C-alpha positions as MATLAB code, in Angstrom:
seq = 'MQRPNWDGTPVTAVGEFLYLLQTPIVLLLVIATALAIRFRSEWGGLAVVVGWSLSTFLATGWGSDGTTRTAAMDEGCIGNATLFILVATMVCIGVVLYTAPLKRHKI';
ca = [
     -52.076   42.350  -17.814;
     -50.164   41.938  -14.560;
     -52.900   43.254  -12.249;
     -56.368   42.041  -13.206;
     -58.233   44.448  -10.885;
     -56.569   47.515  -12.377;
     -59.146   50.259  -13.042;
     -57.350   51.935  -15.950;
     -55.815   54.926  -14.170;
     -52.013   55.121  -14.405;
     -50.221   53.913  -11.279;
     -47.824   56.424   -9.722;
     -44.640   55.647   -7.807;
     -46.510   56.155   -4.523;
     -49.305   53.853   -5.689;
     -46.782   51.187   -6.659;
     -45.055   51.597   -3.280;
     -48.353   51.114   -1.439;
     -49.221   48.112   -3.599;
     -45.850   46.445   -2.958;
     -46.089   47.282    0.746;
     -49.302   45.237    0.956;
     -47.824   42.023   -0.400;
     -47.707   39.168    2.134;
     -43.915   38.798    2.049;
     -43.411   42.494    2.801;
     -45.950   42.434    5.633;
     -44.093   39.455    7.097;
     -40.805   41.331    6.702;
     -42.191   44.362    8.526;
     -43.088   42.146   11.491;
     -39.713   40.348   11.353;
     -37.909   43.702   11.186;
     -39.772   44.932   14.245;
     -38.802   41.777   16.143;
     -35.145   41.978   15.083;
     -34.999   45.597   16.218;
     -36.898   44.912   19.450;
     -34.537   42.120   20.495;
     -31.502   43.731   18.810;
     -30.673   40.409   17.218;
     -27.671   40.344   14.889;
     -28.787   37.112   13.205;
     -32.365   38.327   13.005;
     -31.109   41.533   11.419;
     -29.133   39.519    8.877;
     -32.182   37.420    8.010;
     -34.320   40.526    7.636;
     -31.787   42.240    5.358;
     -31.602   39.153    3.149;
     -35.415   39.018    3.116;
     -35.736   42.677    2.098;
     -33.135   42.148   -0.620;
     -35.027   39.168   -2.001;
     -38.344   41.013   -1.818;
     -37.031   43.892   -3.906;
     -35.611   41.379   -6.369;
     -38.891   39.496   -6.684;
     -41.397   42.334   -6.343;
     -39.796   44.592   -8.906;
     -39.427   41.935  -11.583;
     -35.657   41.848  -11.662;
     -34.395   38.610  -13.046;
     -37.167   38.290  -15.614;
     -36.703   39.152  -19.247;
     -38.239   42.580  -18.591;
     -40.509   42.687  -21.625;
     -43.673   41.922  -19.644;
     -42.863   44.493  -16.959;
     -41.928   47.119  -19.539;
     -45.177   46.546  -21.420;
     -47.169   46.795  -18.175;
     -45.390   50.036  -17.244;
     -46.117   51.443  -20.703;
     -49.763   50.461  -20.266;
     -49.843   52.128  -16.850;
     -50.942   49.241  -14.637;
     -47.522   49.088  -12.938;
     -45.735   52.112  -11.555;
     -42.092   52.867  -10.904;
     -40.735   50.768   -8.001;
     -37.871   53.142   -7.140;
     -39.578   54.404   -3.969;
     -40.042   50.832   -2.706;
     -36.396   50.015   -3.422;
     -35.271   53.192   -1.651;
     -37.356   52.475    1.460;
     -36.200   48.841    1.565;
     -32.587   50.023    1.293;
     -33.062   52.511    4.120;
     -34.651   49.820    6.304;
     -31.707   47.482    5.606;
     -29.153   50.173    6.454;
     -31.001   51.024    9.667;
     -31.266   47.385   10.738;
     -27.573   46.743   10.069;
     -26.514   49.815   12.030;
     -28.901   49.170   14.923;
     -28.201   45.459   15.344;
     -24.428   45.739   14.882;
     -22.392   44.387   17.788;
     -21.664   46.951   20.461;
     -18.048   47.758   21.172;
     -17.084   46.656   24.636;
     -14.033   48.294   26.120;
     -12.025   45.972   28.340;
     -10.785   47.621   31.472;
];
């Protein structure tokens, strides 16, 4: 079992999203994203995008053999992580667009 405190009710996509949102790495990324946006830092934005990419890779079980995750999803203790991946992608797109260098017209 992947989640020892699971109560037996099937986890939905929203439940999985909320669970993944509470992980320490994602909470740290939320704070780092806010700082990168606040200071409009290009390098901070890059670091945040790489961090979000790694968090989706690690949190969703990509890179493993998949049998454990598949069995846990069949059992119901892990939900579909598509919503988390979608939100992380939207955050990355927003950060890239917001922290992109501004065009300066030379007069």
